[in-house]
C-alpha positions in Angstrom: -46.4 -11.4 41.8 -48.0 -14.3 39.8 -46.2 -15.7 36.8 -47.3 -14.5 33.3 -45.6 -14.3 29.9 -43.7 -11.1 29.1 -45.4 -10.9 25.7 -47.7 -13.1 23.6 -48.4 -13.2 19.9 -52.2 -13.2 20.5 -53.9 -11.6 23.6 -56.9 -14.0 23.7 -57.1 -17.8 23.2 -59.9 -20.2 22.8 -60.7 -22.6 25.7 -59.6 -25.8 24.0 -59.7 -29.2 25.7 -57.2 -31.4 27.5 -57.1 -35.1 26.5 -55.0 -38.0 27.7 -52.1 -38.3 30.1 -48.9 -36.3 30.2 -46.4 -37.5 27.7 -43.7 -35.0 28.7 -42.8 -33.6 32.1 -44.1 -36.7 33.8 -41.0 -37.7 35.7 -38.6 -36.1 38.2 -35.9 -34.5 36.0 -34.1 -31.8 38.0 -34.5 -32.6 41.7 -34.7 -35.7 43.9 -38.4 -35.5 44.9 -41.4 -34.3 43.1 -45.1 -33.5 43.3 -47.1 -35.2 40.5 -50.7 -34.4 39.6 -53.2 -37.2 39.3 -55.8 -35.1 37.5 -55.7 -32.7 34.7 -57.1 -29.2 34.1 -56.1 -25.6 34.5 -53.6 -24.5 37.2 -53.8 -20.7 37.7 -50.7 -18.6 38.2 -51.9 -17.8 41.8 -52.2 -21.5 42.7 -48.7 -22.1 41.3 -47.3 -19.2 43.3 -49.1 -20.3 46.5 -47.6 -23.8 46.2 -44.1 -22.3 45.6 -44.4 -20.0 48.7 -45.7 -22.9 50.9 -42.8 -25.2 49.9 -40.2 -22.4 50.3 -41.4 -21.5 53.8 -41.6 -25.1 55.0 -38.0 -26.0 53.9 -36.8 -22.5 55.1 -34.4 -21.8 52.3 -32.8 -25.2 52.3 -32.3 -27.1 49.1 -33.5 -26.0 45.7 -37.1 -25.8 44.4 -38.0 -26.2 40.7 -41.3 -25.1 39.3 -41.9 -27.2 36.2 -45.1 -25.5 34.8 -45.6 -22.0 33.4 -49.0 -20.2 33.0 -49.1 -19.3 29.3 -52.8 -19.4 28.5 -54.9 -16.2 29.0 -58.4 -16.7 30.5 -60.9 -14.0 29.8 -64.1 -13.4 31.9 -67.0 -11.0 31.3 -67.9 -8.7 34.2 -71.0 -9.7 36.2 -74.4 -8.5 35.1 -73.1 -7.8 31.6 -75.4 -8.5 28.6 -74.5 -11.0 26.0 -72.6 -10.0 22.9 -70.2 -7.0 22.5 -67.2 -9.2 21.8 -64.9 -11.3 24.0 -63.8 -10.0 27.4 -60.3 -8.9 28.3 -57.9 -11.5 29.8 -58.5 -11.8 33.5 -55.8 -14.3 34.6 -53.3 -16.8 33.3 -53.3 -20.6 33.6 -51.0 -23.6 32.9 -52.6 -26.5 31.1 -51.7 -29.7 33.0 -52.5 -33.3 32.2 -52.7 -36.2 34.7 -49.1 -37.3 35.5 -47.5 -33.9 35.2 -44.7 -33.2 37.8 -45.4 -29.6 39.0 -42.7 -29.1 41.6 -39.4 -30.7 42.3 -37.1 -30.4 45.4 -33.5 -31.3 45.9 -31.0 -30.9 48.7 -33.3 -31.8 51.6 -34.1 -35.1 53.4 -36.9 -37.3 52.1 -39.2 -36.8 55.1 -38.8 -33.0 55.0 -39.6 -33.0 51.2 -42.7 -35.2 51.8 -44.0 -32.9 54.5 -43.3 -29.8 52.3 -45.2 -31.4 49.4 -48.1 -32.3 51.6 -48.4 -28.6 52.4 -48.2 -27.8 48.7 -50.8 -30.4 47.8 -53.4 -28.6 50.0 -53.0 -25.6 47.8 -53.5 -27.5 44.6 -57.0 -27.9 43.1 -56.2 -31.5 42.0 -55.2 -34.8 43.7 -51.4 -35.1 43.9 -48.8 -37.6 45.0 -45.2 -37.6 46.2 -42.7 -39.1 43.7 -39.0 -39.8 43.8 -36.4 -39.8 41.1 -35.8 -43.1 39.4 -32.1 -43.9 39.3 -31.0 -45.9 36.3 
């Protein structure tokens, strides 16, 4: 089942806009390897779940997978062939706002080549360009 908030203060939000690069969540914090987005936009709950399932299946329950984004923005959509007006439509699905540089998934406890192949599979599920990144050791 796709991710969504348990409850929200307001059911509907305005669209807003996404500017600049990621200032937070732009480095590998929990795992050894990560998948970093090179473009920004909306990442739907279904896309996040599809990437999670693809990574899980490829590493076959080895290691630990971290999902670093959460879909907390409701997107509403009017039904097809509906006349204009009559208020804003009901929330249809949920998205996570991501900026360029955001690390979406992290993986630990697996070899580097296995993590790279797993994230290649996940990158095919993403609507943005991605790259494989490693943790920087101080």
